[in-house]
N, C-alpha and C positions, 0 to 999 in steps of 0.2 A: 632770574629772569632771562630764558632764553633769548639770544639775539637769532635775528633774520640774517641768512645768508651774506645781506648787501654789509647790514650793520660788522656784522666780523669783520667781512672784508677791510671795510672800512678802517676800522680799530687796531688793526694788526697793519692796516699800511701808515695809520698816525702815531704806532708805536715803534716800526721801525723810522721813522722821521725822528722822531726824538733819540732814538738811539746813533742813529748816522751823523744829526745835526742836517744844516738846507744844502742841498742842492748838492753835485758830486764834486765827490773831493779825495778819491781815493788814488788819481793817478799823481796829487802832490804829496798826499800822505805815503811817509815810508812802512806804517804799518799795514800789513796784506791780511782784507779783511774778506772773511768767508761767510756767505749766509747759508744756512742746513734747515731742514723740517726736521720737528725731533721725532722721527722716525728710529729703529733700533738701527737700522741698515746704516742711515744718513748719519748719527751719532756716531757711530762708529768709524765711519769713512774719515768723516773729518775728522775728530779728533788726531784720525793716525795719520794726515797730513799735514796740520797744525803741530806736532813732536817734530816731520820730519822737517821742517822748512826753519822751528827753531834750532830741529838741535844740527842737521845738516846745513843749512843756510844761512845760520843765526839769523832769522828774522824776526819780527817781532806779530804777531799773529792774533788776530779778534774773530772769533768765531763767535756769529751771533742766529739766535732763535729764532726764524722766522713762519707762519703761514706758505706754502709753494707759492702761493698767486705773488705774495709781498719780495719771496726767494727772486724770483723771475723778474720782475721790477725793479729789483734792486741793481742785480747783475746790468740789465740793460741802459739804466740811466747811467752807470757807473758811483752807485752811490759804497757798493762792496767790488772787488776784484774778479769773485768768483764763486760759486759750487759744485760740490762734486756728487750730487745727487739728483744732474737731472735724467728721470727713467723714460726712453725714447725709443721706439716711435711712439706709443700710444698714448701711457698714464701721463704726459706731460707734453704731450703734439700741442693738444689746443693755446698752450702758453708760449712753445717756440716758435707756432706761426704766427702770434704775435708782434715778436721781436724780433725775428733772425736775421733782419737788417742791421740788429743794433750788439747782437751777441757773437760767439767766435764758440763752436764747437769743437775743441781737440779731441774727441773720440771717446770709447768705449771704455773705462777703469775695468767694469765687470760685465760679464757674458752670463747668459744663463737665467737670466730675472723674468718674473711671471709676477701675474697678477690674476686675479678671479675672487670666486665663490668658493669658503672653505667651509667643511664640518669635519667633527669627530671621526674617525673610521667605524665607529660604533653603528652610526647614522645608516642606515637602509637605503636610500636614496643614492643612486650618483650621478645624479645629471639635474641643474638649475629646470628644465624643464616639469623632472616633476615634485619642483615646492609645493605648486599651486594646491595639489593634493595632499597635501601632509600641513597645509598652512597652521592648523592647530597645534599640532607637535613645536613647532617653533616660534608659537604664540604670535604670530605675525607680523613677526620681528626679523629682519637683516642688521646685524649690529656691524656697525662703520666706522669712521675715524675721523680727519677734523674735517667741516666744511669746505670744499672747493677743492680737497685731493684730487689728484687724477681720479683713482680709484671710485669712488662714490657720485663722479659727470659719469663712469662709466656701468657704475652700480643702478643707475637712475635710469639710463639706458635702458638693461638688463630686463628693471621692473619693468619699463615698457615694451619691450622683444618681446618678455616671453611671457606677459600678462598676468602680473603677478597680484593680479586684484585685492587687495585690503593688507598688502605687506607694509609698514613702515620703515623705511630707512632710517635707523638713529644714531645720529649725528652723537662725535665722542672727540676719541683719541686712541693714539696705541695702546694705550696704559689702559684706558676705561675699556678698549675692548677687549684686550691679553686677560684682561679682569675679568670678565663677562663670562671670556672661554675658557678658563680654570675655573670657572662656580661649576659651569655649564658641566665638564667636565668631570668632577669632583661628584657629581649629583647624576651622573649618565645620563641630563638631561640632553636633547634636542637645541643643538643651537645652529645659525648658521651666518658667519661673519664676512667681513671685505680683508681676503688673505692676499700677501703675495709673497716670493721666494728673494732674496733671503728674510729671513726672519729666524729669531732665536726658538719661537712656540713650534718649528717644527721637528725641535729636537728634542721639545720636552714633553710634545705629546704626540700620539699618533693621530693625523691629520689629513685629509685629501681634499683635492679641488672637486669642484664639480664639474661635469664638463662642461661643454658650451659651445656645442652646434652650431648655434648662429651667428660664433664669432665675435661675439661683445669686445669681451676683453681682449681680444686680439692674440697673437701669435707671442713665444717669445722675446724678451725684452734686452734693451742693454742700460746700465748705465752709466753716462757721460761727466762729463767736466765740462763746464760751460763756464766762459770769462770775459767780461767786459772787451770791448773794443779798446785797444790800445796799451793794453795787458804787456804785450811782448816787447812793446815800446821802453815804457816807464819802467818796469822788473821784470826784465829777460829772463833773471832766472828761478823766478816762478814761473812763469807762461813753459817754460825748456821742461820742467821739472814735471808740471801735472800736465803736458803733453805727453810725458813716457809713465806716468802713474797708472795704472795695472794692481788689479788686486783678484787673486781668484776666490772665483767663490767659497772654496773651502775654508782661506784664512780668514776673510769676510766672514763667515758664521763661528768660527773661534772667537774672533773679536767681539762680538756680537753676544756670546755664549759667557765669555768673563766680564761684562759688564753688566749682564742680566745679573748674574753673580753676586757681582760686589759695588755695582753702581759707581763705578773711578773709571770711565772713557781713558780720560788723557793718562791718569797712571796706566792704563791695559794697550795703549797705543804703546807708552813708552816703554814698557816690557816688550812688546812686538818685535819693535827697532832693535832691541841686546838681545835678542834671541838666538844663539847662532845658525839656528837652525833658517833663519831667516833674511840670513846674509848676502845672496845669491840674488833674492825677489830686490832687494831692499837698493844692491849696485845698480839692476837693472830697469831703476828710476833716473840716474845722473849719467 
């Protein structure tokens, strides 16, 4: 049975409450709690933060996979300490607007992020505006990710703005989206997906963003660390680290590729910290 967006959001929040317990507890707890969405970039960055906090600051860390909406709400309510996967100013802009007085933005971690509609490079169109004329080739589908994600909201707007009548935005996850992409590439079929950079799929396949002349998906974005109010007072070492935590796009993509290859993001994060080539980068965080 397919859940409505409202049902999905309710279940996600209920699950978060079961994990975290009732009411804000992060200030009193010595455990550092970090929420994230199970996107490949968020998984890589969050596990790296966990490894740093445990190895360098000797903290106990719990990372909690939730939906995007639940992630923002958990930081705003103080149920978790932080997230390191806030895409701004566009993708998560609507979430920030609702809780901006309840959270603290510690600044950009990753620069050069981008969202949009993506196709394999053998697809012979180059703009979202060209989609209506090729609806049949795309089987009238845009393959998306989890409902409620910022890129899904923007894609719904693109469907209206570009008059993509007859196209269905298919809800799923990062995994189901990349599986559909893999199958299409294998058979050289046309497919259009909701895509973003950084993502390991750009290293695996030859892909391209469709031009967005109406600017629905916005310009270049940055990925930020967002923390709860009071973190700097309760856990100053954690707040200080997150304020300095910067990750070059190339390094994040390397981590993501390793995770895709072996499915062990925490092990890969620890290996990244131990790699002498990353010594100066890690030192810059303290």
